[in-house]
FILUMVO-783533 format. One record per residue (C-alpha): residue number from 0; x, y, z; chain; residue in three letters. Coordinates in steps of 0.2 Angstrom, whole numbers, m for minus. Layout:
BEGIN
PT;pos;x;y;z;unit;code
PT;NUM;X;Y;Z;A;ALA
...
END
This chain:
BEGIN
PT;pos;x;y;z;unit;code
PT;0;0;0;0;A;MET
PT;1;6;18;m2;A;ALA
PT;2;16;24;13;A;THR
PT;3;21;42;10;A;LYS
PT;4;23;55;m3;A;ALA
PT;5;38;54;m14;A;ASP
PT;6;52;65;m6;A;ASP
PT;7;58;70;m23;A;LEU
PT;8;52;85;m32;A;ALA
PT;9;35;83;m41;A;THR
PT;10;42;82;m58;A;GLY
PT;11;55;69;m54;A;SER
PT;12;53;50;m53;A;ALA
PT;13;63;39;m41;A;PRO
PT;14;74;27;m50;A;HIS
PT;15;86;21;m37;A;SER
PT;16;90;3;m38;A;GLY
PT;17;82;1;m56;A;ALA
PT;18;92;m6;m70;A;PRO
PT;19;99;5;m83;A;ALA
PT;20;88;9;m98;A;ALA
PT;21;100;m1;m109;A;ARG
PT;22;99;m16;m97;A;GLY
PT;23;80;m16;m97;A;GLU
PT;24;79;m15;m116;A;PHE
PT;25;92;m28;m118;A;ALA
PT;26;82;m40;m108;A;LEU
PT;27;64;m35;m113;A;GLY
PT;28;65;m30;m132;A;TRP
PT;29;59;m47;m139;A;LYS
PT;30;44;m46;m127;A;VAL
PT;31;41;m28;m132;A;LEU
PT;32;42;m32;m150;A;PHE
PT;33;29;m46;m148;A;ALA
PT;34;18;m34;m138;A;GLY
PT;35;18;m21;m152;A;VAL
PT;36;12;m34;m165;A;ILE
PT;37;m1;m40;m152;A;GLY
PT;38;m8;m23;m149;A;VAL
PT;39;m8;m19;m168;A;ALA
PT;40;m18;m34;m172;A;CYS
PT;41;m29;m34;m157;A;GLY
PT;42;m46;m28;m152;A;ALA
PT;43;m41;m11;m147;A;SER
PT;44;m37;m3;m164;A;PRO
PT;45;m44;m14;m177;A;ILE
PT;46;m63;m12;m175;A;PRO
PT;47;m61;7;m173;A;PHE
PT;48;m51;8;m189;A;ASN
PT;49;m63;m2;m199;A;VAL
PT;50;m81;1;m195;A;ILE
PT;51;m81;19;m201;A;GLY
PT;52;m78;13;m219;A;PHE
PT;53;m93;1;m218;A;THR
PT;54;m106;15;m217;A;ILE
PT;55;m108;17;m235;A;ALA
PT;56;m108;m1;m241;A;PRO
PT;57;m120;m7;m227;A;LEU
PT;58;m132;7;m229;A;ALA
PT;59;m132;3;m248;A;GLN
PT;60;m135;m16;m246;A;GLU
PT;61;m146;m16;m230;A;PHE
PT;62;m154;2;m229;A;GLY
PT;63;m147;4;m212;A;TRP
PT;64;m144;22;m205;A;THR
PT;65;m127;28;m199;A;THR
PT;66;m132;27;m181;A;THR
PT;67;m138;9;m184;A;GLN
PT;68;m122;4;m192;A;ILE
PT;69;m111;12;m179;A;LEU
PT;70;m121;5;m164;A;THR
PT;71;m111;m11;m165;A;PRO
PT;72;m95;m2;m160;A;ILE
PT;73;m104;4;m144;A;THR
PT;74;m110;m14;m140;A;ILE
PT;75;m92;m21;m143;A;PHE
PT;76;m84;m7;m133;A;GLY
PT;77;m96;m7;m118;A;VAL
PT;78;m95;m26;m117;A;VAL
PT;79;m76;m27;m118;A;ALA
PT;80;m74;m12;m106;A;ALA
PT;81;m85;m21;m93;A;LEU
PT;82;m75;m36;m95;A;LEU
PT;83;m58;m27;m93;A;ALA
PT;84;m56;m30;m74;A;PRO
PT;85;m61;m48;m76;A;VAL
PT;86;m47;m51;m90;A;PHE
PT;87;m35;m40;m79;A;GLY
PT;88;m39;m52;m64;A;TRP
PT;89;m36;m67;m75;A;LEU
PT;90;m19;m60;m81;A;ALA
PT;91;m14;m56;m64;A;ASP
PT;92;m19;m74;m58;A;THR
PT;93;m15;m86;m72;A;TYR
PT;94;m2;m76;m82;A;GLY
PT;95;m3;m63;m95;A;VAL
PT;96;4;m74;m109;A;ARG
PT;97;m10;m87;m108;A;ARG
PT;98;m24;m74;m108;A;ILE
PT;99;m17;m63;m122;A;ALA
PT;100;m14;m78;m134;A;LEU
PT;101;m31;m86;m132;A;TRP
PT;102;m40;m69;m133;A;SER
PT;103;m30;m65;m149;A;LEU
PT;104;m36;m81;m157;A;PHE
PT;105;m54;m78;m151;A;GLY
PT;106;m54;m60;m158;A;PHE
PT;107;m48;m66;m175;A;GLY
PT;108;m61;m79;m177;A;VAL
PT;109;m75;m68;m171;A;THR
PT;110;m70;m53;m181;A;PHE
PT;111;m69;m64;m197;A;ALA
PT;112;m86;m71;m193;A;ALA
PT;113;m93;m54;m197;A;LEU
PT;114;m92;m58;m215;A;ALA
PT;115;m106;m70;m212;A;LEU
PT;116;m118;m55;m207;A;THR
PT;117;m136;m59;m213;A;PRO
PT;118;m148;m44;m218;A;PRO
PT;119;m154;m44;m200;A;VAL
PT;120;m149;m30;m188;A;LEU
PT;121;m150;m39;m172;A;TRP
PT;122;m139;m53;m179;A;ALA
PT;123;m126;m41;m184;A;TYR
PT;124;m126;m34;m166;A;TYR
PT;125;m125;m51;m159;A;LEU
PT;126;m109;m55;m169;A;LEU
PT;127;m101;m39;m163;A;TRP
PT;128;m106;m44;m145;A;LEU
PT;129;m96;m60;m147;A;LEU
PT;130;m81;m50;m153;A;VAL
PT;131;m82;m40;m137;A;GLY
PT;132;m84;m55;m126;A;LEU
PT;133;m67;m63;m131;A;VAL
PT;134;m57;m48;m138;A;GLY
PT;135;m53;m38;m123;A;ILE
PT;136;m38;m49;m118;A;GLY
PT;137;m30;m44;m134;A;SER
PT;138;m29;m26;m129;A;THR
PT;139;m17;m16;m118;A;PRO
PT;140;m26;m23;m103;A;VAL
PT;141;m14;m38;m105;A;THR
PT;142;0;m32;m115;A;TRP
PT;143;4;m17;m104;A;SER
PT;144;5;m28;m88;A;ARG
PT;145;19;m38;m96;A;ALA
PT;146;29;m22;m102;A;ILE
PT;147;27;m14;m84;A;ASN
PT;148;34;m30;m77;A;MET
PT;149;50;m29;m88;A;TRP
PT;150;53;m10;m87;A;PHE
PT;151;54;3;m73;A;TYR
PT;152;67;16;m77;A;LYS
PT;153;62;17;m95;A;SER
PT;154;43;12;m92;A;ARG
PT;155;36;28;m101;A;GLY
PT;156;46;25;m117;A;LEU
PT;157;43;6;m117;A;ALA
PT;158;24;9;m115;A;LEU
PT;159;25;22;m129;A;GLY
PT;160;34;9;m140;A;LEU
PT;161;21;m4;m135;A;LEU
PT;162;6;6;m140;A;LEU
PT;163;14;10;m157;A;LEU
PT;164;4;m5;m161;A;GLY
PT;165;m11;6;m163;A;THR
PT;166;m2;18;m174;A;SER
PT;167;4;3;m185;A;LEU
PT;168;m15;m2;m186;A;ALA
PT;169;m20;16;m190;A;ALA
PT;170;m7;18;m204;A;LEU
PT;171;m11;1;m212;A;THR
PT;172;m28;m6;m208;A;VAL
PT;173;m39;9;m215;A;PRO
PT;174;m30;7;m232;A;LYS
PT;175;m32;m12;m231;A;LEU
PT;176;m50;m10;m227;A;ALA
PT;177;m54;2;m241;A;VAL
PT;178;m44;m9;m254;A;TRP
PT;179;m53;m25;m248;A;ALA
PT;180;m70;m16;m249;A;ILE
PT;181;m67;m9;m266;A;GLU
PT;182;m59;m25;m273;A;ALA
PT;183;m69;m39;m265;A;HIS
PT;184;m84;m31;m255;A;GLY
PT;185;m86;m27;m236;A;TRP
PT;186;m89;m46;m232;A;ARG
PT;187;m72;m51;m238;A;ALA
PT;188;m65;m36;m229;A;MET
PT;189;m70;m43;m212;A;PHE
PT;190;m62;m60;m217;A;GLY
PT;191;m46;m52;m223;A;ILE
PT;192;m43;m40;m208;A;VAL
PT;193;m48;m55;m196;A;GLY
PT;194;m32;m64;m202;A;MET
PT;195;m21;m51;m195;A;LEU
PT;196;m22;m58;m177;A;PRO
PT;197;m23;m76;m183;A;LEU
PT;198;m9;m76;m195;A;LEU
PT;199;3;m62;m190;A;VAL
PT;200;1;m58;m171;A;ALA
PT;201;m2;m75;m164;A;LEU
PT;202;14;m84;m171;A;PRO
PT;203;25;m70;m166;A;VAL
PT;204;17;m69;m148;A;CYS
PT;205;18;m88;m146;A;ILE
PT;206;36;m87;m150;A;TRP
PT;207;42;m71;m140;A;LEU
PT;208;29;m65;m128;A;PHE
PT;209;30;m69;m109;A;ARG
PT;210;32;m61;m92;A;GLU
PT;211;49;m60;m84;A;PRO
PT;212;56;m72;m72;A;ARG
PT;213;59;m65;m54;A;PRO
PT;214;78;m62;m58;A;GLU
PT;215;73;m53;m74;A;GLU
PT;216;62;m41;m65;A;GLN
PT;217;68;m23;m62;A;PRO
PT;218;71;m18;m44;A;GLN
PT;219;59;m4;m45;A;GLY
PT;220;43;m15;m45;A;ILE
PT;221;47;m25;m30;A;LYS
PT;222;52;m24;m12;A;SER
PT;223;68;m29;m4;A;ALA
PT;224;61;m46;0;A;SER
PT;225;56;m48;m19;A;GLY
PT;226;38;m46;m18;A;GLY
PT;227;29;m35;m30;A;LEU
PT;228;24;m18;m23;A;THR
PT;229;7;m10;m25;A;GLY
PT;230;m10;m7;m17;A;VAL
PT;231;m25;m19;m18;A;THR
PT;232;m40;m14;m29;A;LEU
PT;233;m50;m10;m14;A;GLY
PT;234;m37;3;m8;A;GLU
PT;235;m36;10;m26;A;ALA
PT;236;m55;13;m26;A;LEU
PT;237;m53;22;m10;A;ARG
PT;238;m39;34;m17;A;ASP
PT;239;m45;50;m24;A;TYR
PT;240;m32;49;m37;A;ARG
PT;241;m40;34;m45;A;PHE
PT;242;m56;44;m47;A;TRP
PT;243;m47;59;m54;A;LEU
PT;244;m39;47;m67;A;ILE
PT;245;m55;39;m70;A;TRP
PT;246;m64;55;m73;A;ALA
PT;247;m51;62;m85;A;SER
PT;248;m52;46;m95;A;ILE
PT;249;m71;48;m96;A;LEU
PT;250;m70;66;m103;A;PHE
PT;251;m56;62;m116;A;ILE
PT;252;m64;45;m122;A;ALA
PT;253;m81;53;m123;A;LEU
PT;254;m74;67;m135;A;THR
PT;255;m61;57;m144;A;PHE
PT;256;m70;41;m148;A;GLY
PT;257;m84;49;m159;A;GLY
PT;258;m72;60;m168;A;ALA
PT;259;m61;46;m173;A;PHE
PT;260;m75;34;m179;A;ILE
PT;261;m85;47;m188;A;ASN
PT;262;m69;55;m196;A;MET
PT;263;m72;47;m213;A;PRO
PT;264;m90;53;m213;A;ALA
PT;265;m86;70;m206;A;MET
PT;266;m73;72;m220;A;LEU
PT;267;m85;66;m233;A;ALA
PT;268;m97;80;m227;A;ASP
PT;269;m83;92;m230;A;ARG
PT;270;m80;86;m248;A;GLY
PT;271;m65;74;m245;A;ILE
PT;272;m67;57;m254;A;PRO
PT;273;m64;40;m246;A;ALA
PT;274;m46;39;m252;A;GLN
PT;275;m42;56;m245;A;GLY
PT;276;m51;51;m229;A;ALA
PT;277;m40;35;m228;A;ALA
PT;278;m25;46;m230;A;SER
PT;279;m31;57;m216;A;VAL
PT;280;m33;42;m205;A;MET
PT;281;m16;37;m209;A;GLY
PT;282;m9;54;m204;A;ILE
PT;283;m19;52;m188;A;LEU
PT;284;m10;36;m186;A;GLY
PT;285;6;46;m187;A;LEU
PT;286;0;57;m174;A;GLY
PT;287;m3;43;m163;A;ILE
PT;288;14;36;m166;A;LEU
PT;289;22;53;m162;A;SER
PT;290;11;55;m147;A;GLY
PT;291;16;38;m140;A;ARG
PT;292;35;41;m142;A;ILE
PT;293;36;59;m136;A;ILE
PT;294;24;56;m122;A;THR
PT;295;34;41;m116;A;GLY
PT;296;50;50;m116;A;LEU
PT;297;42;65;m107;A;LEU
PT;298;35;53;m94;A;LEU
PT;299;52;46;m90;A;ASP
PT;300;58;64;m86;A;ARG
PT;301;44;74;m79;A;PHE
PT;302;29;72;m68;A;TRP
PT;303;14;66;m78;A;ALA
PT;304;2;80;m74;A;GLY
PT;305;14;93;m83;A;PHE
PT;306;15;81;m98;A;VAL
PT;307;m3;77;m99;A;ALA
PT;308;m12;94;m98;A;PHE
PT;309;m5;102;m114;A;PRO
PT;310;m5;86;m124;A;LEU
PT;311;m23;82;m120;A;LEU
PT;312;m28;99;m125;A;CYS
PT;313;m22;97;m143;A;LEU
PT;314;m38;89;m150;A;PRO
PT;315;m48;105;m145;A;ALA
PT;316;m38;113;m159;A;LEU
PT;317;m43;98;m170;A;SER
PT;318;m61;101;m166;A;SER
PT;319;m60;119;m170;A;TRP
PT;320;m52;116;m187;A;ILE
PT;321;m66;103;m191;A;LEU
PT;322;m79;116;m188;A;LEU
PT;323;m74;123;m204;A;ASP
PT;324;m87;117;m217;A;PRO
PT;325;m73;116;m231;A;ALA
PT;326;m56;115;m222;A;PRO
PT;327;m47;106;m237;A;GLY
PT;328;m35;91;m236;A;PHE
PT;329;m21;100;m227;A;THR
PT;330;m31;107;m213;A;LEU
PT;331;m40;91;m211;A;ALA
PT;332;m24;81;m211;A;ALA
PT;333;m18;93;m197;A;LEU
PT;334;m34;90;m187;A;ALA
PT;335;m31;71;m189;A;GLY
PT;336;m13;73;m183;A;PHE
PT;337;m17;83;m168;A;LEU
PT;338;m32;71;m163;A;LEU
PT;339;m20;56;m165;A;GLY
PT;340;m6;64;m155;A;PHE
PT;341;m18;66;m140;A;ALA
PT;342;m24;49;m142;A;ALA
PT;343;m7;42;m141;A;GLY
PT;344;m4;52;m125;A;ALA
PT;345;m20;46;m117;A;GLU
PT;346;m17;28;m119;A;SER
PT;347;1;30;m113;A;ASP
PT;348;m5;39;m98;A;LEU
PT;349;m18;26;m92;A;ILE
PT;350;m5;12;m91;A;ALA
PT;351;9;23;m84;A;TYR
PT;352;m2;31;m71;A;LEU
PT;353;m9;14;m65;A;THR
PT;354;9;7;m63;A;GLY
PT;355;16;23;m54;A;ARG
PT;356;2;27;m43;A;TYR
PT;357;m5;9;m38;A;PHE
PT;358;10;m3;m42;A;GLY
PT;359;11;m20;m50;A;MET
PT;360;4;m32;m37;A;ALA
PT;361;m14;m30;m43;A;HIS
PT;362;m10;m20;m59;A;TYR
PT;363;m22;m30;m70;A;GLY
PT;364;m37;m27;m60;A;LYS
PT;365;m34;m9;m57;A;ILE
PT;366;m29;m6;m75;A;TYR
PT;367;m45;m15;m80;A;GLY
PT;368;m55;m3;m69;A;MET
PT;369;m47;12;m77;A;LEU
PT;370;m49;5;m95;A;TYR
PT;371;m67;3;m91;A;MET
PT;372;m72;22;m94;A;PRO
PT;373;m60;22;m109;A;PHE
PT;374;m69;7;m117;A;GLY
PT;375;m87;12;m112;A;VAL
PT;376;m86;30;m117;A;PHE
PT;377;m76;28;m132;A;SER
PT;378;m89;16;m138;A;ALA
PT;379;m104;28;m133;A;ILE
PT;380;m96;43;m141;A;SER
PT;381;m98;37;m159;A;PRO
PT;382;m116;35;m157;A;ILE
PT;383;m117;53;m149;A;ILE
PT;384;m108;60;m164;A;TYR
PT;385;m118;51;m177;A;SER
PT;386;m135;55;m168;A;SER
PT;387;m131;73;m168;A;VAL
PT;388;m127;71;m187;A;ARG
PT;389;m143;62;m190;A;ASP
PT;390;m154;75;m181;A;SER
PT;391;m145;91;m186;A;THR
PT;392;m137;87;m202;A;GLY
PT;393;m120;91;m197;A;SER
PT;394;m107;87;m183;A;TYR
PT;395;m104;105;m178;A;ASP
PT;396;m113;105;m161;A;GLN
PT;397;m104;90;m155;A;ILE
PT;398;m87;96;m161;A;LEU
PT;399;m90;113;m152;A;PHE
PT;400;m94;104;m135;A;ILE
PT;401;m79;92;m137;A;ALA
PT;402;m67;107;m136;A;ILE
PT;403;m72;109;m118;A;PHE
PT;404;m71;90;m114;A;GLY
PT;405;m53;89;m120;A;TYR
PT;406;m48;104;m109;A;ILE
PT;407;m57;97;m93;A;ILE
PT;408;m50;80;m96;A;GLY
PT;409;m32;86;m96;A;GLY
PT;410;m34;98;m82;A;ALA
PT;411;m40;85;m70;A;LEU
PT;412;m23;76;m71;A;LEU
PT;413;m15;92;m64;A;MET
PT;414;m23;87;m47;A;LEU
PT;415;m15;70;m45;A;LEU
PT;416;0;76;m34;A;GLY
PT;417;17;67;m32;A;ARG
PT;418;20;49;m36;A;TYR
PT;419;18;38;m20;A;PRO
PT;420;31;27;m12;A;VAL
PT;421;23;9;m13;A;LEU
PT;422;26;m5;m1;A;SER
PT;423;24;m24;m4;A;GLU
PT;424;6;m30;m6;A;ALA
PT;425;m1;m37;10;A;PRO
PT;426;2;m56;12;A;ALA
PT;427;m11;m66;4;A;GLY
PT;428;m17;m53;m8;A;THR
PT;429;m4;m52;m21;A;ALA
PT;430;m5;m65;m36;A;PRO
PT;431;6;m80;m34;A;LYS
PT;432;19;m84;m48;A;ALA
PT;433;13;m94;m62;A;THR
PT;434;21;m108;m71;A;PRO
PT;435;23;m96;m86;A;GLU
PT;436;33;m83;m76;A;THR
PT;437;44;m97;m68;A;GLU
PT;438;48;m107;m83;A;THR
PT;439;44;m98;m99;A;ALA
END
């Protein structure tokens, strides 16, 4: 449990006893590489990078509205988010490798099964429900636990590199989806994209992904006796900092998720065609990539609140640009980049803040609880955006409101205070070592 405030200045991070950065990367780079591929091909980025391009073909074939077509992402996201603490507990208890690999497999199969969608709306929703039920273990809920176990001194950079997987997805999956739809139809697109977790990520992760053995763990995550430090879930829930982080995630997810999913339709309203929209989404992916790396480097050097506030305010400018009814490709690309940059910062922050404020002893459960608002409100947000579009004929009202959501979300993290010094988890509460971590 937390014992006292960090004696160092607010902007610094205690690294005494932690291995050098080179040592951490020398030990953990293979696992980090596998994690990047797992994130890229997992349930966190792929559905959100694909569904926006299905609006036109599904509307043409089935006559469904934009809101009806985007409702599945809400079903998927809410179900996955509610299950995040469960999968986090499973990863804490049975080992992250086992949970991540099985979830990758289940996600690939169920996502590819969307190709079988009948002309019945409830059946389409049911298929997306299945994707959410099995896919959450292929998101950063699992991958970030392993990386936090391998890295301490360079944790910010390592998490930033891990979450580059979402950037790789944003750079490649939209163009793959557009090509597949144009060449083979939307049904084939689901099958083709569904092969990414099965044929790309799963073999790499079976080969390379694991948690560290005790002698490979950095000293910063454990006590002098070798036990993992950290608070229990109950202690975290009684800590005001947990709820500040939770509320910040809520505001950012509620504003970002809808902008991201509706971006192709938003750009179409502003005269930018599908290929141009795909290029903007690729630039958004570059923004996510930049946000991951820069945020990670900054978190290893400065206090998280100082890093978070300015970065999370960037998409407010993005929303302002998109209020222009004809911004042109250059400004649209800038808006996409700024939106992606902040998204990269936000995802880094969730994993980093969980480890720094609450420790690793019960990381999976606590991260799962903090992932919940991210998943739920990222899933609700697209429906809010599309409902405003359907009822008013434009996205302008929700884009204006979003400006304030971004600013509030960033400002909340300025109230967190110094990183705590964490002690070893109480006896009998910390997960025991699994065969995976002892022998892999």
